[in-house]
C-alpha positions in Angstrom: 50.0 -23.5 8.0 51.1 -21.1 10.7 51.6 -22.7 14.0 49.0 -20.4 15.7 46.3 -21.7 13.4 47.4 -25.3 13.7 47.4 -25.2 17.5 44.2 -23.3 17.7 42.4 -26.0 15.7 43.9 -28.7 17.9 42.6 -26.9 21.0 39.0 -26.9 19.6 39.0 -30.7 19.1 37.3 -32.8 21.7 39.4 -35.1 23.9 37.9 -37.4 26.6 38.9 -35.2 29.5 38.3 -31.9 27.6 34.9 -32.9 26.3 33.1 -30.4 28.5 35.0 -27.5 26.9 34.1 -28.7 23.4 30.4 -28.9 24.4 30.5 -25.3 25.5 32.2 -24.4 22.2 29.3 -26.1 20.3 26.8 -24.2 22.5 28.6 -20.9 21.7 28.3 -21.7 18.0 24.6 -22.4 18.4 24.1 -19.1 20.3 25.8 -17.1 17.5 23.8 -19.1 15.0 20.5 -18.4 16.6 21.3 -14.7 17.2 22.4 -14.0 13.6 19.4 -16.0 12.1 16.9 -14.3 14.3 18.3 -10.8 13.6 18.3 -11.5 9.8 14.7 -12.7 9.8 13.3 -9.8 11.9 15.1 -7.1 10.0 14.0 -8.6 6.7 10.4 -8.9 7.8 10.4 -5.3 9.2 11.9 -4.1 6.0 9.3 -6.0 4.0 6.5 -4.6 6.1 7.8 -1.0 5.6 8.3 -1.6 1.8 4.8 -3.1 1.5 3.2 -0.3 3.4 5.0 2.3 1.3 4.0 0.6 -1.9 0.3 0.5 -0.9 0.4 4.1 0.3 2.1 5.4 -2.8 -0.3 3.3 -4.9 -3.2 5.4 -3.6 -1.4 8.7 -3.2 0.9 10.5 -5.6 4.6 11.1 -4.9 4.2 14.9 -5.1 1.3 17.3 -5.1 1.2 20.9 -6.3 -1.3 23.0 -4.4 -2.2 26.7 -4.0 -2.7 28.9 -0.9 -5.6 30.5 -2.8 -7.6 27.3 -2.7 -8.8 26.2 -6.2 -6.3 26.5 -9.1 -7.4 28.0 -12.4 -5.6 27.3 -15.6 -4.8 23.9 -14.4 -4.2 22.4 -17.8 -1.3 24.8 -18.5 0.1 24.1 -15.0 -0.2 20.4 -15.5 1.7 20.5 -18.8 4.4 22.8 -17.2 5.1 20.6 -14.2 4.9 17.4 -16.4 8.0 18.7 -18.3 10.2 19.0 -15.2 13.2 16.6 -15.1 12.4 13.5 -13.0 8.6 13.8 -13.4 7.0 10.9 -15.3 3.3 11.6 -14.8 0.9 14.5 -13.9 -2.8 14.7 -13.4 -5.2 17.3 -12.0 -7.5 16.3 -9.1 -10.3 17.6 -6.9 -10.3 16.6 -3.2 -13.6 16.7 -1.2 -15.4 15.1 1.7 -19.0 14.1 1.7 -21.4 11.4 2.9 -22.4 8.4 0.8 -25.9 7.0 1.3 -26.4 3.4 0.2 -29.1 0.7 0.6 -28.3 -0.1 4.2 -25.9 2.5 5.6 -24.6 6.1 5.5 -20.9 6.6 5.6 -18.5 9.5 5.4 -16.2 9.3 2.4 -13.3 11.1 0.8 -14.0 11.8 -2.9 -11.4 12.4 -5.5 -12.2 13.9 -8.8 -9.8 12.7 -11.4 -9.1 12.7 -15.1 -9.6 9.0 -16.1 -7.1 9.4 -19.0 -4.3 10.6 -16.8 -4.9 9.3 -13.3 -3.4 5.9 -14.1 -0.1 7.4 -14.9 0.2 8.8 -11.3 -1.4 6.2 -9.0 -2.1 2.4 -9.2 -5.8 2.8 -9.4 -5.9 0.8 -12.7 -4.4 -2.3 -11.0 -6.8 -1.9 -8.0 -9.7 -1.7 -10.4 -8.5 -4.7 -12.3 -8.4 -6.8 -9.2 -11.8 -5.8 -8.2 -13.4 -6.0 -11.6 -12.5 -9.6 -12.5 -12.5 -11.0 -8.9 -8.9 -12.4 -9.2 -9.4 -14.0 -12.6 -6.3 -12.3 -14.0 -4.3 -13.3 -11.0 -5.4 -16.9 -11.2 -4.2 -17.2 -14.8 -1.1 -15.0 -14.1 -2.2 -12.5 -16.8 -1.1 -9.1 -15.5 -2.0 -7.5 -18.9 -5.6 -8.6 -18.3 -5.6 -6.9 -14.9 -4.3 -3.7 -16.5 -6.7 -3.9 -19.4 -9.8 -4.5 -17.4 -8.8 -1.8 -14.9 -8.3 0.7 -17.6 -11.7 -0.1 -19.1 -13.3 0.3 -15.7 -11.5 3.6 -15.1 -12.6 5.0 -18.4 -16.2 4.5 -17.5 -15.9 7.6 -15.3 -15.9 9.6 -18.6 -18.8 7.8 -20.1 -22.5 8.1 -19.6 -24.4 5.4 -17.6 -27.6 3.5 -18.5 -29.5 5.3 -15.7 -28.2 8.7 -16.8 -26.7 9.4 -13.4 -23.0 10.4 -13.1 -20.6 7.5 -12.6 -18.7 6.8 -9.4 -16.1 4.2 -8.4 -15.9 3.1 -4.7 -13.8 0.7 -2.6 -14.7 -2.9 -2.1 -15.1 -2.5 1.6 -17.2 0.6 1.2 -19.5 -1.1 -1.2 -19.9 -4.0 1.3 -20.8 -1.6 4.1 -23.3 0.3 2.0 -24.8 -2.9 0.6 -24.3 -1.9 -3.0 -22.5 -3.4 -6.0 -21.7 -2.4 -9.6 -24.9 -1.0 -11.3 -26.5 0.2 -8.1 -27.1 3.9 -7.4 -26.0 5.8 -4.3 -26.6 9.3 -3.0 -23.6 11.6 -2.5 -24.4 14.3 0.1 -22.4 17.4 0.8 -23.3 19.8 3.7 -22.0 22.8 1.6 -25.0 23.4 -0.7 -27.1 26.4 -1.6 -28.6 28.8 1.0 -32.4 28.5 1.0 -35.1 30.3 2.9 -34.4 28.2 6.0 -30.6 28.4 5.8 -27.9 26.3 4.1 -29.2 23.2 2.4 -27.3 20.0 1.8 -26.4 19.2 -1.8 -27.6 15.7 -2.8 -26.9 13.9 -6.1 -27.4 10.4 -7.3 -24.4 8.5 -8.7 -24.2 5.1 -10.4 -21.5 2.6 -9.2 -19.6 1.6 -12.3 -16.7 -0.1 -10.6 -15.1 -1.4 -7.4 -11.4 -1.0 -6.5 -9.3 -3.1 -4.1 -6.1 -1.5 -2.8 -5.7 -4.1 -0.1 -5.8 -1.5 2.6 -9.0 -1.3 4.7 -8.5 2.4 5.4 -8.7 3.3 1.7 -11.0 0.5 0.5 -13.6 1.6 3.1 -13.5 5.4 2.8 -12.5 6.5 -0.7 -14.5 7.2 -3.9 -13.5 8.4 -7.3 -15.5 10.8 -9.5 -14.7 12.2 -12.9 -13.1 15.7 -12.8 -16.1 17.2 -14.6 -18.6 15.7 -12.1 -16.5 16.7 -9.1 -16.4 20.3 -10.4 -20.2 20.4 -10.8 -20.8 18.8 -7.4 -18.5 21.0 -5.4 -19.1 24.1 -7.4 -15.5 24.4 -8.6 -16.2 25.2 -12.3 -12.8 25.6 -14.1 -10.8 25.0 -10.9 -9.1 22.0 -9.3 -7.6 21.4 -5.9 -4.2 20.7 -7.2 -2.0 18.6 -9.6 -0.6 15.3 -8.5 2.8 14.1 -9.8 4.6 10.8 -10.1 8.4 11.0 -10.1 11.0 8.5 -11.4 12.9 8.3 -8.0 10.6 8.6 -5.0 13.5 9.6 -2.8 14.1 12.7 -5.0 10.5 13.9 -4.6 11.5 16.6 -2.1 14.2 18.0 -4.4 11.9 17.9 -7.4 9.2 19.7 -5.4 11.6 22.4 -4.4 12.7 22.9 -8.0 9.0 23.2 -9.1 8.3 25.6 -6.3 11.2 27.8 -7.3 9.8 27.9 -10.8 6.2 28.5 -9.9 6.6 30.8 -6.9 3.8 32.1 -4.7 0.9 31.2 -4.1 1.8 27.7 -5.1 3.4 25.1 -2.7 4.2 21.4 -2.8 3.9 18.5 -0.6 5.7 15.2 -1.0 4.9 11.7 0.2 7.6 11.8 2.9 6.1 14.9 4.5 2.6 13.5 4.5 3.6 10.1 6.0 6.7 11.2 7.9 5.5 10.1 11.4 4.4 6.7 10.2 7.6 5.8 8.4 9.7 7.3 11.2 7.9 5.1 13.7 8.5 2.0 11.6 12.2 2.8 11.3 12.6 3.4 15.0 10.7 0.2 15.8 13.0 -1.8 13.4 16.1 -0.3 15.1 14.8 -1.0 18.6 14.0 -4.6 17.7 17.4 -5.0 16.1 19.1 -3.8 19.2 17.2 -6.1 21.5 17.7 -9.2 19.3 21.4 -8.2 19.0 21.6 -9.0 22.7 21.3 -12.7 21.7 24.6 -12.3 19.9 26.1 -10.6 22.9 25.1 -13.5 25.1 26.7 -15.9 22.7 29.8 -13.7 22.8 29.9 -14.2 26.6 29.8 -17.9 26.0 32.9 -17.5 23.8 34.6 -15.7 26.7 33.8 -18.5 29.1 34.9 -21.2 26.6 38.2 -19.5 25.9 38.8 -18.8 29.6 38.4 -22.5 30.4 40.7 -23.5 27.5 43.3 -21.1 28.8 43.0 -22.6 32.3 43.2 -26.2 30.8 46.2 -25.4 28.5 48.3 -23.5 31.0 51.1 -26.1 30.8 51.0 -26.1 27.0 51.2 -22.3 26.9 54.3 -22.3 29.1 56.0 -24.9 26.9 55.3 -22.8 23.8 56.7 -19.7 25.5 59.8 -21.6 26.6 60.2 -22.8 22.9 60.2 -19.2 21.8 56.5 -18.3 21.1 55.9 -14.6 21.6 53.0 -13.1 23.6 51.4 -12.0 20.3 51.6 -15.5 19.0 49.8 -16.9 22.1 47.2 -14.2 21.7 46.6 -15.1 18.1 46.1 -18.8 19.0 43.1 -18.0 21.3 41.8 -15.2 19.1 41.7 -17.7 16.2 39.8 -20.2 18.4 37.2 -17.6 19.3 36.9 -16.3 15.7 36.4 -19.9 14.4 33.5 -20.3 16.8 32.1 -16.9 15.8 32.6 -17.4 12.1 31.0 -20.8 12.0 28.0 -19.6 13.9 27.7 -16.4 11.8 28.0 -18.3 8.4 25.5 -20.9 9.5 23.1 -18.3 10.9 23.3 -16.2 7.7 22.7 -19.2 5.4 19.8 -20.5 7.6 18.2 -17.0 7.8 18.5 -16.4 4.1 17.1 -19.9 3.3 14.2 -19.5 5.6 13.3 -16.0 4.3 13.6 -17.2 0.6 11.4 -20.2 1.4 8.7 -17.9 2.9 9.0 -15.4 0.1 8.7 -17.9 -2.7 6.0 -20.1 -1.1 2.6 -18.6 -0.8 1.3 -21.4 1.4 4.0 -20.6 4.0 2.9 -16.9 3.9 -0.6 -17.9 4.7 0.5 -19.7 7.9 0.5 -16.3 9.6 -2.8 -14.6 8.7 -3.3 -10.8 8.8 -6.7 -9.2 9.4 -7.0 -6.5 6.6 -9.1 -4.5 9.0 -6.2 -4.2 11.4 -3.1 -4.5 9.2 -2.4 -2.9 5.9 -1.1 -6.1 4.5 -2.7 -9.5 3.7 0.4 -11.8 3.9 3.7 -12.2 5.6 6.1 -9.5 4.1 9.8 -10.3 3.4 12.4 -8.1 1.9 15.6 -9.9 0.9 18.0 -7.0 1.2 21.7 -8.1 1.0 22.8 -5.1 3.1 20.9 -6.5 6.1 22.8 -9.8 5.9 26.1 -8.1 5.4 25.7 -5.7 8.3 24.4 -8.4 10.7 27.3 -10.7 9.8 29.9 -8.0 10.2 28.5 -6.9 13.6 28.4 -10.5 14.8 32.1 -11.1 13.8 33.1 -7.8 15.5 31.3 -8.7 18.7 32.9 -12.2 18.6 36.4 -10.7 18.0 36.0 -8.3 21.0 34.9 -11.3 23.1 38.2 -13.1 22.4 40.5 -10.2 23.5 40.3 -10.6 27.3 40.9 -14.4 27.5 43.6 -14.2 24.8 45.4 -11.4 26.7 45.3 -13.4 29.9 46.8 -16.4 28.1 49.6 -14.2 26.7 50.4 -12.9 30.2 51.0 -16.3 31.7 54.6 -16.7 33.2 56.2 -20.0 31.9 58.5 -20.3 34.9 55.6 -20.3 37.4 53.6 -22.8 35.3 56.6 -25.2 34.8 58.1 -24.9 38.3 56.4 -28.0 39.7 56.4 -30.1 36.5 
């Protein structure tokens, strides 16, 4: 063992007349511990919130959309096959976007309608899973049978292509929307569009009855309360878009390559087509989440800085207490660098112990929350306010590594000043009156 390390460990031990210094050292360790743990927990929760929000948004919306400046797209089947064959694309489905009013038993609400191809829509969005949850009221989740969720969701989705007992076209609406309208599966609703035929008294609204054949539950109030699905054929008839669609939505293998894949598709198709990816559509939302995470990280990082100041005060008091020992070491041949290393080691031991304990405690707490549903339920989230229903946690190793490295770097910088002051002590002055 090098003498610097041996002496540094001795200086951290508590003696009767140096007990106050050791207590301050323990407080410094606790400060680093709390700062590291708090930072790990907050960054993981913010990362989990962003990931959960991203998953839900991309469950409803596709990764990439091909649109046309001319409005409706003719020959959409050929276009769908063409973009489906691009490298990185794993799913493609045509759609029709529209806005209308839905009239139920007790209410009238504005909705966004999406005409989809039931056979292909499930390859682009997670509507099948959302339908499975709504159709069996959690039965599949209760028994842990995800295949049942998918099967029931698929069966419900395919009802859009089938005829209904009432003879009205089928429609699938959100759980919250159905609750607000006072309808359920099997009931009929009126879909109203202001863009109808022109009659003798001016434009007339277009009204058509639809039968509710299924309810979906995405877990986001914004979508569950304002979204409805029609079959592509019925949407064409209702909006007067015979043989045309609004665009083609795509699912890509790597969501972070959606922009590059969109540029490649645009280069192949040319004008009047254009593409929009999920990052462009939700850019402001995810940018705000990242800035919020950075800001919270900086403010909580101040806890580590305060703990580093405790390390400075601890080492300064040790240097004052050990002035005679330092002079003896210098007289015995210890170099200034050796003296500096003694106190740097003292400070790094305090910082390392606090960092390791904080990292382990933070990871343990997050893992416990992530794996225990009852703990997640301790902090309830109102689905009408938040897009999540439970406490989100993302166990990202990079967060823990970065926080630990930053903590050790701050602790190291905190040791430099008192260590330098110790190395500058003159042994002659200190031993003159001994």
